[in-house]
LOBASE-100466 format. One record per residue (C-alpha): chain; residue number from 1; x, z, y. Coordinates in steps of 0.2 Angstrom, whole numbers, plus 5000, padded with zeros to 4 digits. Layout:
N
[guza "A",NUM,[X,Z,Y]];
...
This chain:
406
[guza "A",1,[5520,5236,4953]];
[guza "A",2,[5539,5231,4954]];
[guza "A",3,[5536,5221,4970]];
[guza "A",4,[5527,5236,4977]];
[guza "A",5,[5542,5248,4973]];
[guza "A",6,[5555,5236,4980]];
[guza "A",7,[5545,5235,4996]];
[guza "A",8,[5543,5253,4997]];
[guza "A",9,[5562,5255,4994]];
[guza "A",10,[5566,5242,5008]];
[guza "A",11,[5554,5251,5020]];
[guza "A",12,[5563,5268,5017]];
[guza "A",13,[5580,5260,5019]];
[guza "A",14,[5575,5252,5035]];
[guza "A",15,[5567,5268,5041]];
[guza "A",16,[5583,5278,5037]];
[guza "A",17,[5594,5265,5045]];
[guza "A",18,[5583,5266,5061]];
[guza "A",19,[5585,5285,5061]];
[guza "A",20,[5604,5284,5060]];
[guza "A",21,[5612,5287,5077]];
[guza "A",22,[5621,5272,5085]];
[guza "A",23,[5633,5284,5093]];
[guza "A",24,[5644,5296,5083]];
[guza "A",25,[5648,5312,5093]];
[guza "A",26,[5665,5320,5095]];
[guza "A",27,[5661,5334,5084]];
[guza "A",28,[5656,5323,5070]];
[guza "A",29,[5672,5313,5072]];
[guza "A",30,[5682,5329,5072]];
[guza "A",31,[5674,5335,5056]];
[guza "A",32,[5671,5319,5046]];
[guza "A",33,[5680,5316,5030]];
[guza "A",34,[5697,5309,5032]];
[guza "A",35,[5696,5312,5051]];
[guza "A",36,[5711,5306,5061]];
[guza "A",37,[5708,5321,5073]];
[guza "A",38,[5707,5335,5059]];
[guza "A",39,[5725,5340,5063]];
[guza "A",40,[5720,5347,5079]];
[guza "A",41,[5711,5361,5070]];
[guza "A",42,[5718,5362,5053]];
[guza "A",43,[5726,5379,5049]];
[guza "A",44,[5723,5385,5066]];
[guza "A",45,[5713,5400,5075]];
[guza "A",46,[5700,5392,5085]];
[guza "A",47,[5690,5397,5100]];
[guza "A",48,[5674,5388,5105]];
[guza "A",49,[5665,5386,5122]];
[guza "A",50,[5648,5380,5117]];
[guza "A",51,[5629,5383,5119]];
[guza "A",52,[5613,5377,5110]];
[guza "A",53,[5617,5359,5116]];
[guza "A",54,[5633,5359,5106]];
[guza "A",55,[5626,5351,5090]];
[guza "A",56,[5631,5337,5078]];
[guza "A",57,[5621,5321,5076]];
[guza "A",58,[5608,5329,5065]];
[guza "A",59,[5606,5345,5076]];
[guza "A",60,[5617,5357,5066]];
[guza "A",61,[5626,5368,5079]];
[guza "A",62,[5644,5365,5081]];
[guza "A",63,[5647,5384,5080]];
[guza "A",64,[5639,5385,5063]];
[guza "A",65,[5649,5370,5056]];
[guza "A",66,[5665,5377,5062]];
[guza "A",67,[5661,5394,5055]];
[guza "A",68,[5660,5388,5038]];
[guza "A",69,[5673,5375,5038]];
[guza "A",70,[5688,5381,5027]];
[guza "A",71,[5701,5370,5036]];
[guza "A",72,[5701,5382,5051]];
[guza "A",73,[5697,5400,5057]];
[guza "A",74,[5684,5401,5070]];
[guza "A",75,[5689,5418,5079]];
[guza "A",76,[5680,5418,5096]];
[guza "A",77,[5665,5411,5105]];
[guza "A",78,[5664,5408,5124]];
[guza "A",79,[5646,5407,5132]];
[guza "A",80,[5643,5398,5149]];
[guza "A",81,[5627,5400,5160]];
[guza "A",82,[5612,5403,5149]];
[guza "A",83,[5622,5411,5135]];
[guza "A",84,[5629,5405,5118]];
[guza "A",85,[5611,5403,5111]];
[guza "A",86,[5603,5398,5127]];
[guza "A",87,[5591,5412,5130]];
[guza "A",88,[5597,5418,5147]];
[guza "A",89,[5587,5412,5163]];
[guza "A",90,[5596,5402,5176]];
[guza "A",91,[5607,5411,5187]];
[guza "A",92,[5606,5427,5177]];
[guza "A",93,[5623,5435,5172]];
[guza "A",94,[5628,5433,5154]];
[guza "A",95,[5636,5448,5145]];
[guza "A",96,[5649,5449,5132]];
[guza "A",97,[5641,5451,5115]];
[guza "A",98,[5642,5447,5097]];
[guza "A",99,[5634,5432,5090]];
[guza "A",100,[5620,5437,5078]];
[guza "A",101,[5622,5421,5067]];
[guza "A",102,[5640,5422,5064]];
[guza "A",103,[5645,5439,5069]];
[guza "A",104,[5659,5432,5080]];
[guza "A",105,[5663,5440,5097]];
[guza "A",106,[5656,5431,5112]];
[guza "A",107,[5665,5431,5128]];
[guza "A",108,[5655,5428,5144]];
[guza "A",109,[5660,5414,5156]];
[guza "A",110,[5645,5417,5167]];
[guza "A",111,[5647,5436,5171]];
[guza "A",112,[5661,5446,5179]];
[guza "A",113,[5673,5431,5176]];
[guza "A",114,[5670,5413,5174]];
[guza "A",115,[5687,5409,5167]];
[guza "A",116,[5694,5414,5150]];
[guza "A",117,[5706,5428,5152]];
[guza "A",118,[5723,5430,5144]];
[guza "A",119,[5716,5444,5133]];
[guza "A",120,[5702,5433,5127]];
[guza "A",121,[5714,5419,5123]];
[guza "A",122,[5727,5430,5115]];
[guza "A",123,[5725,5425,5096]];
[guza "A",124,[5718,5407,5099]];
[guza "A",125,[5729,5392,5094]];
[guza "A",126,[5717,5379,5101]];
[guza "A",127,[5701,5380,5111]];
[guza "A",128,[5687,5368,5108]];
[guza "A",129,[5674,5363,5121]];
[guza "A",130,[5657,5356,5115]];
[guza "A",131,[5643,5356,5128]];
[guza "A",132,[5630,5343,5133]];
[guza "A",133,[5630,5339,5151]];
[guza "A",134,[5616,5331,5162]];
[guza "A",135,[5628,5321,5173]];
[guza "A",136,[5626,5332,5189]];
[guza "A",137,[5640,5342,5199]];
[guza "A",138,[5627,5356,5202]];
[guza "A",139,[5624,5359,5183]];
[guza "A",140,[5637,5373,5180]];
[guza "A",141,[5644,5367,5164]];
[guza "A",142,[5655,5355,5173]];
[guza "A",143,[5662,5370,5182]];
[guza "A",144,[5665,5379,5166]];
[guza "A",145,[5675,5364,5160]];
[guza "A",146,[5686,5365,5175]];
[guza "A",147,[5689,5384,5173]];
[guza "A",148,[5693,5381,5155]];
[guza "A",149,[5706,5368,5159]];
[guza "A",150,[5715,5380,5171]];
[guza "A",151,[5714,5395,5159]];
[guza "A",152,[5721,5385,5145]];
[guza "A",153,[5735,5378,5155]];
[guza "A",154,[5740,5395,5162]];
[guza "A",155,[5740,5403,5145]];
[guza "A",156,[5747,5389,5135]];
[guza "A",157,[5732,5385,5124]];
[guza "A",158,[5728,5367,5120]];
[guza "A",159,[5710,5362,5125]];
[guza "A",160,[5701,5349,5114]];
[guza "A",161,[5685,5342,5122]];
[guza "A",162,[5672,5335,5109]];
[guza "A",163,[5664,5321,5119]];
[guza "A",164,[5646,5318,5122]];
[guza "A",165,[5636,5305,5131]];
[guza "A",166,[5632,5306,5150]];
[guza "A",167,[5613,5305,5150]];
[guza "A",168,[5613,5296,5167]];
[guza "A",169,[5625,5283,5159]];
[guza "A",170,[5642,5279,5165]];
[guza "A",171,[5641,5265,5177]];
[guza "A",172,[5637,5273,5194]];
[guza "A",173,[5640,5289,5205]];
[guza "A",174,[5631,5295,5220]];
[guza "A",175,[5633,5308,5234]];
[guza "A",176,[5646,5316,5245]];
[guza "A",177,[5661,5325,5239]];
[guza "A",178,[5661,5344,5243]];
[guza "A",179,[5669,5350,5259]];
[guza "A",180,[5680,5365,5256]];
[guza "A",181,[5669,5377,5265]];
[guza "A",182,[5655,5374,5253]];
[guza "A",183,[5664,5375,5236]];
[guza "A",184,[5655,5386,5224]];
[guza "A",185,[5652,5386,5205]];
[guza "A",186,[5639,5372,5208]];
[guza "A",187,[5651,5362,5218]];
[guza "A",188,[5667,5365,5209]];
[guza "A",189,[5678,5350,5209]];
[guza "A",190,[5681,5334,5219]];
[guza "A",191,[5667,5324,5213]];
[guza "A",192,[5651,5317,5220]];
[guza "A",193,[5634,5324,5215]];
[guza "A",194,[5633,5312,5201]];
[guza "A",195,[5650,5306,5193]];
[guza "A",196,[5646,5294,5179]];
[guza "A",197,[5658,5302,5167]];
[guza "A",198,[5657,5310,5150]];
[guza "A",199,[5664,5328,5149]];
[guza "A",200,[5680,5321,5140]];
[guza "A",201,[5683,5309,5155]];
[guza "A",202,[5679,5323,5168]];
[guza "A",203,[5692,5334,5159]];
[guza "A",204,[5705,5320,5160]];
[guza "A",205,[5700,5317,5179]];
[guza "A",206,[5701,5335,5183]];
[guza "A",207,[5718,5338,5174]];
[guza "A",208,[5726,5323,5183]];
[guza "A",209,[5718,5324,5200]];
[guza "A",210,[5720,5343,5202]];
[guza "A",211,[5737,5343,5193]];
[guza "A",212,[5731,5356,5181]];
[guza "A",213,[5744,5353,5167]];
[guza "A",214,[5733,5357,5153]];
[guza "A",215,[5738,5351,5135]];
[guza "A",216,[5721,5341,5134]];
[guza "A",217,[5715,5331,5120]];
[guza "A",218,[5698,5322,5119]];
[guza "A",219,[5689,5318,5103]];
[guza "A",220,[5680,5302,5109]];
[guza "A",221,[5663,5296,5103]];
[guza "A",222,[5661,5281,5092]];
[guza "A",223,[5649,5268,5098]];
[guza "A",224,[5645,5274,5116]];
[guza "A",225,[5645,5262,5130]];
[guza "A",226,[5644,5266,5149]];
[guza "A",227,[5628,5256,5151]];
[guza "A",228,[5618,5266,5137]];
[guza "A",229,[5603,5276,5141]];
[guza "A",230,[5600,5292,5130]];
[guza "A",231,[5587,5282,5120]];
[guza "A",232,[5600,5269,5117]];
[guza "A",233,[5612,5281,5108]];
[guza "A",234,[5599,5285,5094]];
[guza "A",235,[5604,5304,5096]];
[guza "A",236,[5591,5318,5097]];
[guza "A",237,[5591,5329,5112]];
[guza "A",238,[5595,5347,5110]];
[guza "A",239,[5590,5359,5124]];
[guza "A",240,[5604,5361,5137]];
[guza "A",241,[5595,5375,5147]];
[guza "A",242,[5578,5383,5147]];
[guza "A",243,[5570,5370,5159]];
[guza "A",244,[5579,5355,5152]];
[guza "A",245,[5571,5353,5134]];
[guza "A",246,[5572,5334,5133]];
[guza "A",247,[5581,5319,5140]];
[guza "A",248,[5568,5316,5153]];
[guza "A",249,[5572,5332,5162]];
[guza "A",250,[5591,5328,5161]];
[guza "A",251,[5587,5311,5169]];
[guza "A",252,[5576,5319,5183]];
[guza "A",253,[5586,5336,5186]];
[guza "A",254,[5597,5328,5199]];
[guza "A",255,[5582,5320,5208]];
[guza "A",256,[5569,5334,5210]];
[guza "A",257,[5582,5348,5209]];
[guza "A",258,[5591,5341,5224]];
[guza "A",259,[5574,5339,5233]];
[guza "A",260,[5569,5357,5231]];
[guza "A",261,[5587,5363,5236]];
[guza "A",262,[5584,5353,5252]];
[guza "A",263,[5566,5356,5258]];
[guza "A",264,[5556,5372,5258]];
[guza "A",265,[5539,5375,5250]];
[guza "A",266,[5540,5362,5236]];
[guza "A",267,[5538,5363,5217]];
[guza "A",268,[5548,5352,5205]];
[guza "A",269,[5537,5356,5190]];
[guza "A",270,[5547,5371,5185]];
[guza "A",271,[5534,5384,5180]];
[guza "A",272,[5523,5371,5172]];
[guza "A",273,[5524,5360,5157]];
[guza "A",274,[5533,5346,5167]];
[guza "A",275,[5550,5354,5173]];
[guza "A",276,[5559,5343,5185]];
[guza "A",277,[5546,5329,5183]];
[guza "A",278,[5536,5332,5199]];
[guza "A",279,[5537,5335,5217]];
[guza "A",280,[5521,5344,5223]];
[guza "A",281,[5515,5357,5236]];
[guza "A",282,[5498,5364,5242]];
[guza "A",283,[5499,5353,5258]];
[guza "A",284,[5503,5336,5249]];
[guza "A",285,[5490,5322,5247]];
[guza "A",286,[5494,5316,5230]];
[guza "A",287,[5486,5299,5232]];
[guza "A",288,[5494,5295,5249]];
[guza "A",289,[5511,5300,5242]];
[guza "A",290,[5509,5290,5226]];
[guza "A",291,[5504,5275,5236]];
[guza "A",292,[5518,5277,5249]];
[guza "A",293,[5532,5279,5236]];
[guza "A",294,[5526,5265,5225]];
[guza "A",295,[5526,5253,5240]];
[guza "A",296,[5544,5257,5242]];
[guza "A",297,[5548,5249,5225]];
[guza "A",298,[5562,5261,5222]];
[guza "A",299,[5573,5255,5207]];
[guza "A",300,[5569,5260,5190]];
[guza "A",301,[5555,5273,5194]];
[guza "A",302,[5536,5274,5196]];
[guza "A",303,[5526,5288,5204]];
[guza "A",304,[5509,5295,5197]];
[guza "A",305,[5498,5306,5207]];
[guza "A",306,[5495,5323,5199]];
[guza "A",307,[5486,5339,5202]];
[guza "A",308,[5492,5355,5192]];
[guza "A",309,[5494,5374,5193]];
[guza "A",310,[5511,5381,5188]];
[guza "A",311,[5510,5395,5175]];
[guza "A",312,[5524,5405,5183]];
[guza "A",313,[5535,5406,5198]];
[guza "A",314,[5532,5406,5217]];
[guza "A",315,[5516,5395,5215]];
[guza "A",316,[5509,5403,5199]];
[guza "A",317,[5491,5399,5197]];
[guza "A",318,[5491,5389,5214]];
[guza "A",319,[5483,5372,5215]];
[guza "A",320,[5497,5359,5219]];
[guza "A",321,[5496,5340,5223]];
[guza "A",322,[5510,5328,5222]];
[guza "A",323,[5518,5315,5211]];
[guza "A",324,[5525,5314,5194]];
[guza "A",325,[5541,5303,5192]];
[guza "A",326,[5541,5291,5178]];
[guza "A",327,[5558,5282,5174]];
[guza "A",328,[5554,5265,5168]];
[guza "A",329,[5572,5258,5169]];
[guza "A",330,[5586,5270,5167]];
[guza "A",331,[5599,5257,5170]];
[guza "A",332,[5591,5254,5188]];
[guza "A",333,[5586,5272,5192]];
[guza "A",334,[5597,5280,5205]];
[guza "A",335,[5593,5299,5204]];
[guza "A",336,[5601,5304,5221]];
[guza "A",337,[5595,5289,5231]];
[guza "A",338,[5577,5292,5224]];
[guza "A",339,[5578,5311,5230]];
[guza "A",340,[5583,5305,5248]];
[guza "A",341,[5569,5292,5248]];
[guza "A",342,[5556,5305,5243]];
[guza "A",343,[5561,5317,5256]];
[guza "A",344,[5561,5303,5269]];
[guza "A",345,[5543,5298,5263]];
[guza "A",346,[5537,5316,5264]];
[guza "A",347,[5544,5319,5281]];
[guza "A",348,[5534,5303,5287]];
[guza "A",349,[5518,5309,5279]];
[guza "A",350,[5519,5328,5282]];
[guza "A",351,[5531,5330,5297]];
[guza "A",352,[5525,5347,5302]];
[guza "A",353,[5526,5355,5284]];
[guza "A",354,[5543,5348,5279]];
[guza "A",355,[5556,5360,5284]];
[guza "A",356,[5574,5360,5278]];
[guza "A",357,[5583,5375,5270]];
[guza "A",358,[5597,5384,5278]];
[guza "A",359,[5614,5376,5280]];
[guza "A",360,[5622,5386,5267]];
[guza "A",361,[5610,5380,5253]];
[guza "A",362,[5611,5362,5259]];
[guza "A",363,[5630,5362,5260]];
[guza "A",364,[5632,5370,5243]];
[guza "A",365,[5621,5357,5234]];
[guza "A",366,[5625,5341,5244]];
[guza "A",367,[5643,5345,5248]];
[guza "A",368,[5639,5346,5267]];
[guza "A",369,[5625,5347,5279]];
[guza "A",370,[5625,5329,5285]];
[guza "A",371,[5608,5324,5276]];
[guza "A",372,[5597,5334,5288]];
[guza "A",373,[5605,5327,5303]];
[guza "A",374,[5604,5309,5296]];
[guza "A",375,[5586,5311,5292]];
[guza "A",376,[5582,5319,5309]];
[guza "A",377,[5591,5304,5317]];
[guza "A",378,[5579,5292,5308]];
[guza "A",379,[5592,5285,5295]];
[guza "A",380,[5584,5277,5280]];
[guza "A",381,[5588,5282,5262]];
[guza "A",382,[5597,5265,5261]];
[guza "A",383,[5608,5269,5276]];
[guza "A",384,[5612,5287,5270]];
[guza "A",385,[5617,5280,5253]];
[guza "A",386,[5629,5268,5262]];
[guza "A",387,[5638,5283,5270]];
[guza "A",388,[5642,5290,5253]];
[guza "A",389,[5651,5274,5248]];
[guza "A",390,[5663,5277,5262]];
[guza "A",391,[5669,5293,5254]];
[guza "A",392,[5671,5285,5237]];
[guza "A",393,[5687,5274,5236]];
[guza "A",394,[5699,5287,5232]];
[guza "A",395,[5687,5296,5219]];
[guza "A",396,[5683,5279,5211]];
[guza "A",397,[5702,5275,5209]];
[guza "A",398,[5706,5291,5201]];
[guza "A",399,[5690,5291,5191]];
[guza "A",400,[5695,5274,5184]];
[guza "A",401,[5711,5280,5177]];
[guza "A",402,[5702,5294,5167]];
[guza "A",403,[5689,5283,5159]];
[guza "A",404,[5689,5281,5140]];
[guza "A",405,[5674,5269,5136]];
[guza "A",406,[5669,5252,5141]];
């Protein structure tokens, strides 16, 4: 009996140890006992920019932890796209409100203004930023971060970024920079489509590169490495937006999101149980597309033929065929290169059905309209990716100065 009890205790201890995250988030480092960063908030009136992805390592919302922490006074919340609790659909304006859980006022940063105003910052001593990103320029939280930097600099409020992993890792970046005529809230700053930075690093990059002059502090993670996949961190994923409920969607958002922002009449799984995991349409031959893409041996990804009917959206209840993307090696997977390779393959298999979206849509997402011309000229995905590298030396040098982690 004694040996059985010891074995059980050893099993429980190993299970708990395995469940312990390998990475300690910025919020946990800020609020842990004896924190070297506690002085940033102690005795201060605090504002918080966050949403449902702003949670600690055991999924307790940052807003709730701060609201009950006696060391500080949480006075106001600021909500990005999708709202403070995440219930607002993509692209829909967010209204000012009062948070039902804490009773605190919520200022919208995705409505009539996308930047905190002087009035909303009036009685705030320090602003905290705690949102999980997906690593893409087109995901609006990066733009919200940039606007917060400008607002805090203008009104003399320090900004503290509670850092989190980039689910795409931190070793590579892809795509063109944004031409000035195409700058929007999904193409806000001078970064490629994927940037390979955490939000703490991105804040440092913007603050320096754009000479913003914000009194910026980053509470860094403990244990994160640039080569880590999300699974490597040991952290649980918290929904970042309605169609990104898991780290799988975060990994594939850039790939299939950019495809459906490039070519007409495709579905990327939104409306089904596989958001951002598929590329499908009524005219696609699933088996042919699966075979053609797998023959290309694109790094880190395999393709599986699939048939499904979306539950809602443009293709609601319509039979679609296509492929499901399965990332098998996140270190090798190249989200944007994969997107271009899929579009190239679709044009080869279905030249009459594959039609590009308008210049404004292409430019807004890709930063320019070069992709359509390149594909029409017969350039391969490999050759197109090589053109991105020609734009990167200045970005790479400035980015290097902003990096925090090895």
